[in-house]
N, C-alpha and C positions, 0 to 999 in steps of 0.2 A: 485574363486576356484571351486565353485559348478557348474558353467556353463561349465567349461572345463571338469569336471568329467562326467556330463550328456552327453556332446557331444561324449566323448570317449566311454561311455557305450552304446550309441545307435549304434555306429559303431563297436561293438564287440571288446572292449579293450582287448588286450593281452599284458602282460608285465611280466618281470621276477622280482620277489621280491628281490632275491639276485642276483646282477649282476654276470653273468657267469653261472647261472643255465641253464640246459636244460628245455624244456617246456613239460609239461604233457598234453596229449590230454584231453581237458576239455569239458564236456557237462553237461547237466542237471543231469544225473544220478550220476556223480562223486561228486556232492555237497550234503553233508549229511544232511544239514539243510533243512527240507521239505518245509519251508516257503520262500525259495529263488529261483529265476530263474536266471541262468547264461546265459548271452548273448554272451559269447565267442565261437569261432568256434573250431572244432576239427583240431589239427595240430600236427605234429611231434610225431609220435608214438614212444613209448619207452623211453620218457624222464621222469623227476621226479617232477618238481614243477612249478606252474604257479600262477601268480597274475591276478585276474580278478575283475572287478566291477560288483556287482550284486544288484538287487533291490528286495524288499519284494513282495510277492504275494499279491493279493487283499485281502486275508483273514488275513494278518498279521497286527497287530496294535502296536507291541512292538519294531520293528526294525526301525532304522533311514531310511530316504529316500534313502540314498546311503551308502554303506559300502564296505569294501574290504575283499575278501575271498582268502586265500592262500590254494590251494589244493595240497596235497603232496601224492605221491604214494611210499610206502616202500615195495618192493617185491610185494606181492599180496594185501596188505592192502591199503586202500585209506582213508586219513584223511583230515579234513579241519580245518582251524583256522580263526576266524573272528576278524577283527580289525576295530576300528573306523577310519574314514577319518583322524582324527587328528594325528594318529600314523603313517600314511603312505602317508601324503599329498605330501611330496616331491617326492615320487615314482610316484604318479599319475600325478603330474605336469611334471615330467621328461618324462613320457609317452606321455602326451599331446603335449610336445615340440619336439616329434619325436626323443628322445634320445635313444630309444630302436629300434633294428632292427631285422629282421628275415632272416639271410642268410641260405638258405637251411633248414635243419631240426633242427637247433639250434638257440636259441635266445641269442644274445650277447649284451653287452651294454658298453658305456663308463663308467669307474669306477668313478662315482661322489663320492666325499668324504662324502657328506651329505647322499647319498644313503647307503653307507657302514655303516656309523655310525648309521643310523636309523635301519638298519637290526641288528646290534649289540645290540641295545636297545631292539628290539623285541625278539631276542633270549634270552636275559637275563630275559625278562618278562615271556616268555614261560617256562623257567626252574627255575624260582624263584631264580635267581641269582642277587645279588646287582650289579648295574652298577658301574664299576670302572671309576671314573671321569677322571683319567689320560689316560686310554685307549680310552675313548670316545673323549677326547680332541685331542689325537694323530690321531685318525681316521678322525676327522672333519678337521684337518689341512693338512692331507696328501693327495696328489693327486696320486692315484694309477695307474700306467702304466703297460705295459707288462713287465714280468720278474722283478717284484718289490719285494724288501725285506722289510718286515714289522719289524721295529725296536722298541722293547719295553723293552729296557735294564733297569734293576732295579737300576743300579749305576749311571744313569743320573739324579742326584738330582736336576739339574736346571729345568728339564722338568717333573720329576716324583717324587711324594711324597708317593704314595701308591704302594708297590710292588705287583706283581701278585702272586696269589695263585692258587690252583687247580680249583676252580670254575671259575676263570677268564680264565683259559686255556680251560675249557669245552666250554665256550661261544665262545672263539676265534676259537676253532677247528670246531665248528658247522658253524661259519661264513665262514670258509675257505673251507668247503666241496663243491666240484664242482666249486670252484673258480679257474679259469685258469690264473689269472694275478699275484697273489701273489705266487711267487716261492721260497721265502726265509722268514724264521721266526727267529728273534733274540730275545729270551726271557731270556738272560743270567742275572745273578746277581739278581734273584728274590727268591721267597719262594715256588717254585714249587716242590712238593714231588712226591711220587710214583703214586698217583691218577692222577695228571696232566700229568705225563709221559704216563699213560694208555690212557688218552684222545688223546694225540698226536699220540700214537700208532694206535688208531682207525682211525685217519685221514690218517696215512701212509698206512693203510691196504686197503683203498678204491682203487678200480681198476683204477679210473680216477684221482688219486692223481698226482699233478704236483709239489709238494714241492721238491726242489732240495737241499736246505740247511736248517739245523736245528741247532741252537745254544742254548744249555741248560747249558752252563758253569756256575759253581758256583751257583747251586741251592741245593735242598735238596733231590735229587733223590738217591735212594739206590738200593739194589739188585733187588727188585721186579719191580721197574720202569725200570731198565736196561733190565730185562728179557722181559717185555712187549714190549719195543722198539725193542729188538733183534728179537723177534718172528715176529713182524710186518715187519721187514726189510728182512726177509727170502724170502718173495715174492714180495718185493717192487722193482720197476725198475726206480724210478725217483730220489731218494735221492742220492746226490753226496757227501755231507759233513755233518758229524755228530760230534758235539763238546759236550763232556760230562765232560770236565775238571773241577775239583773242586767238583764233586759229589762223595760221599763215597760209590761207588758201590761195592768195595771190591773184594775179590777173586771170590765169587759166580757170581756177576754181570759181571765181566770180562770174566768168562768162558762162559756165555751166549753170550757175544759179539763175542768171538772167534769162537763159533759154528756157529753163524750167518755169519761170514766172510768166512766160508768154502763153503757156498752156494750162498751168495750174489755176484753178478758179476757187480755191478753198483757203489758202494761206492768208492770214490777216496780219501777221507780225513776222518781220525778218530783221534780225540784228547781225550786222557784218562790221561792227566797229573793230578797229585795230587788226584788220585781216590782211594788211599789205596790199590793199587795192590800188592799182595804178589808175592814171587818168582815163584810159580807154575803158577800163572796167566800170568806173564810176559813171562814165557817160552812157555805157551800155545799159546799166541799171536804170538811169534816168529816162532813157528812151522807152524802156518797158513800162515804167511808172506812168507815162503819159496816158496810156490806154488801159492800164490795169484798174479794175473796178472793185477788187476785193481787199487789197492790202489797206490796213488801217495805221500801221506803225512801221517805219523804216529807219534804221540806224546805220549810217555809213561813216561814222566819226573816225577820225585819225587815219585817213588813207595816206598813200605815198604819192603826193602831187608835187611835181617839180616845175610845172609850167607857171610862168608869171602872168599869163593872159587870162587865167581863170575861166577856161572854156566850160568847165563843169558847172560853174555858176549860171551861165547862160542856159544850159540844158535844164538845170533844176528850176530856173525861173519859168521855163516852159511847162515843167511838171506842175508847178503851183498854179499856173494859168489854166491848165487843161484838166488836171485830175480833180474829180469831184468826190472822192471817197477817202483820201488820205487825211487822217486826223493828227498824226504825230510824225514829225520829221526831225531827225537829229543829225546836225552837221558840225559837231564840235571838232576842234583841232584840225580844220581843213585848210588853214592858212588864209581864210577869207579876209579880204581887205575892203576898203571903202568902195572900190570899183565893183567888186563882186557883190557887195551889199546893195549897191544901187540896182544891179541886175535882179537880185532876189526880190527886192522891194517892188520892182515892176510887176513881177509875177504875183506877189502877195496882194497887190492892189486889186487883182482880178479874182482872188481866191475867196470863197465863202464857206469853206469846210474845215480848214486846218485850225486845230485848237492848241497845239503844243509845238513850239519851235525852239530848238536847242542850238545855240550858237556860241557855246562856251569855248574859251581858250583859242580865240582867233585874233585878228589884227584890226578889228573894227575900231575906228576913232570917232571923233565928234561928227565928221561929215557922214559917215556910215549910219550913225545914230539918227541924224537928221532925215536921211532917206527912209529909215525904218519908221520914224515917227510919222512921216507923211503917209505911209501905208497903213498904219494903225487906225487912222481916222476915216478910212474908206470903207466903212461898214464891215470891217474885218471880223471874222469869227474867232480870232486868236485869243485864247484865254491865258496861256502860260508862255512867258518869254524869258529865256535864260541867256543873259549876256555876260555872265561871270567871266572874269579874267580876260577882258578886252581893255580898251583905253579910250573910253568915251569922254572922260573928264567932265568939267562943269557944264560946258556948252552942250554936250550930248545929253547929259542928265536933264538939263533945262528943256531941251527939245522934247524928250520923252514926257516930262512933266506937263508941258502944254498939250501934248496929244492925249494924255490920260483924262483930261477934263472935258474932252470933246464928246458929243453924243454918239458919234460913230465908233468910238473905241470900246471894246468889250473885255479888255485885259483885266484878269483877276489876280494874276501872280506875276511879279517882276523881280528878277535877280540881277543886281548890278555889282556884285561882290568884286573887289579888287579891280576897280576901273579908274583909279587915280582921280576920284571925284572929291572935290573939296567941300567946304561948308556951303557955298552958294548953290552948287548943284544938288546936294543932299536936302537942303532946305526947300528947294523947288519941288522935289519929290514929296516932301512932307506936306507942303501946301496943296499939292495935287491930291494927296491921300485924304486930306480934310475936305476937299471940294467935291469928291466923287464917292459914291457908295459902291461902285463896281469893284475897284481894286481893294482886295482884302489881305493880300500877303505881299510883304516887301522885305528883301534881303540885301543888306548893305555892308556887311563886314569886309574889312580889308581896304576901306577907303579912309579919308582923313576925317576922323570922328572928333572934331573940335567941340568945345564945351557947348556952344549954341545948338549944335546938332544933338548932343547928348541930352540936353534939356528938352528939346523938341520931341525926341523919341520917348523920354520919360513921361511927357505929357500925353502922348498917344497911348502908351501902355496904361497909364493911370486912369484915363477916361474910358478905356475899353474900345477905342477906335481901332487899335491894333492888339490882337491877342498875343500872349506870350508864345503860343504855338505857331503863330503866323509870321514870325520874324526870327532873325538869327542873332539878335542882341538883347541884352537886358540891362537896365540901369541900376547903378549903385552910387552911393555918395561917400566921399572921404574928405574930412576937414572942410565941409561946406561946398565942395566941388563935385559935380556930377560926371560920372564916367559910364562908358558902355563896355560890357563884357560879352564875349562871344558865346553863343549857344549853338550846339551842333545840330543845325537844321538847315534845310534847303527846300527848293521847290519840289513839289510832288513828282514822282518818277513816271506816273502814268496819268493820262487824261481820264 
C-alpha cells in the first residue's frame, strides 16, 4: 500500500475523493496547513474539490510520512481536510490502479461501491453524524451505474433495521452533491422530518443537480419541509418526480406546492395522497393544473374534504376539459358521489389525453356509473379505469358493459372489485369482453361470484380470451361445481 502511494505522490497524484466531483486547481498556496507541500499540478479551472497526496516539509515532525488532503473551494473560501491513509486507502489504491480519468476539464470515475461508502463515512465523521450501518451496508453492496436510483426504503425490514432520520439525510445529501450518476433517491417509509426535507432542498437547489426522482412517501415531513422543497423546486430543472404521499403537509404545505407548480416547468409527477389536504388546497392545485403543461401524473387521493357540495369536483372537471398534458389522475377516497361523478364526466367528455383514472374507495353508485359510461363513448383516450370499492351494482355494470362495445371507447383495463355486482352485471361485462378486442384486463373479485359467473370466467380463461395475468380470479372445480379463487393482481400502477 505505501509503495503505491509513494509512487503516485511522486508523479503528481490527482484524484477525486467523491466520484463525480470536478477538480479544483490545486497548488501549494491552496493547502492551508503550512507544513505540507502538495505535489499535484494545476488543472481544470473553476472546479470544486480535489484529492491529493502530500508529504510533510522537512521541519515537520508530527505528521505521518504520507497522508491525504482534500482541498475544497466554496465560492471564495478555500478549506482543507486532512485524513489518515487508513481512512482513504481504497481511494488511493483506486487511483494507483488507474480507476480515475481526466476527460477534458472534469475528473470522472467508475462508481466503486467501496469508494462511495468510504466517502459516506468521511462525511459522517466531518459532520459528527453517527454512521448508519444499514446505509453503509447498502452503499457497500450497491454497484452504482449511470442513471442509478439509490433505494433506502424504511419498510424493507429484511434489509434495514434502522430507519433514516434527518442526520442521515444530511450525510446522504452531501454525498450526492456533484454526483452525476445517482439520479434517483428513494427514502420512503423512514423518519425524515422537516430538517431532512431542508437538506434535500439544498441538494435540489444546486445548479448542477441531476436528481430526477425523489420519493419521500410516508415520512414525517410537514408544512415547513414542504415549503423548503417547494422553494428549491422553483428554480430546479432536473427533478421529474416528487412523491410526498403520507406526509401531513396539510393546507399550508399544499399551498406552497401549488405556488411552485405555477413556475416549475419540469416536474412530470406529483403524489400528494394522504397528506391531509383540505378543500381549499385541493382547489388550489386544480386551478394550477388547468394551465400546467408538463405534469403527467397527479395523485391527490384521500384528502380531508368535509363539504357536501363537492366544489372540488367542479374544479377538476374544468381541469379535464382544459388540460391537454395530464395522463394519469388519482382521486381515490375523496368521498366522490354520483353528483360529483356527473361533474367529472362532463369534463371527461371533452378530454382527449387522460389515460388513467383512479376512483377507488368512493361512493359512486349506478347513476354515477351511467354518467361515466356516457363519457367513455365520446372518443375518450381513457385506457385504465379503477372503480374498485364503490357500489355500482348490476345496473352500473350493465351501463359500463354497453359502453365497452361502442367504437368510441378505448378502455383496456377495468377494475370493479367489491361493487356489490351480482350475476346479471358480471355476465354483462363478460359479454362485452367477448364482443370487443380492446378490453384485455378485467378485475371482479369481491362481487357475487355465482356459478354462472364462475363458468363464464372459466370459459374466458380456457379459450385464452382472458389471460391469467390479466384478471384477479382463477377457476377450479369441486364435486362438479365451478368456483373462482382470488389471485393477488390488479390494474397496472402506471400508464
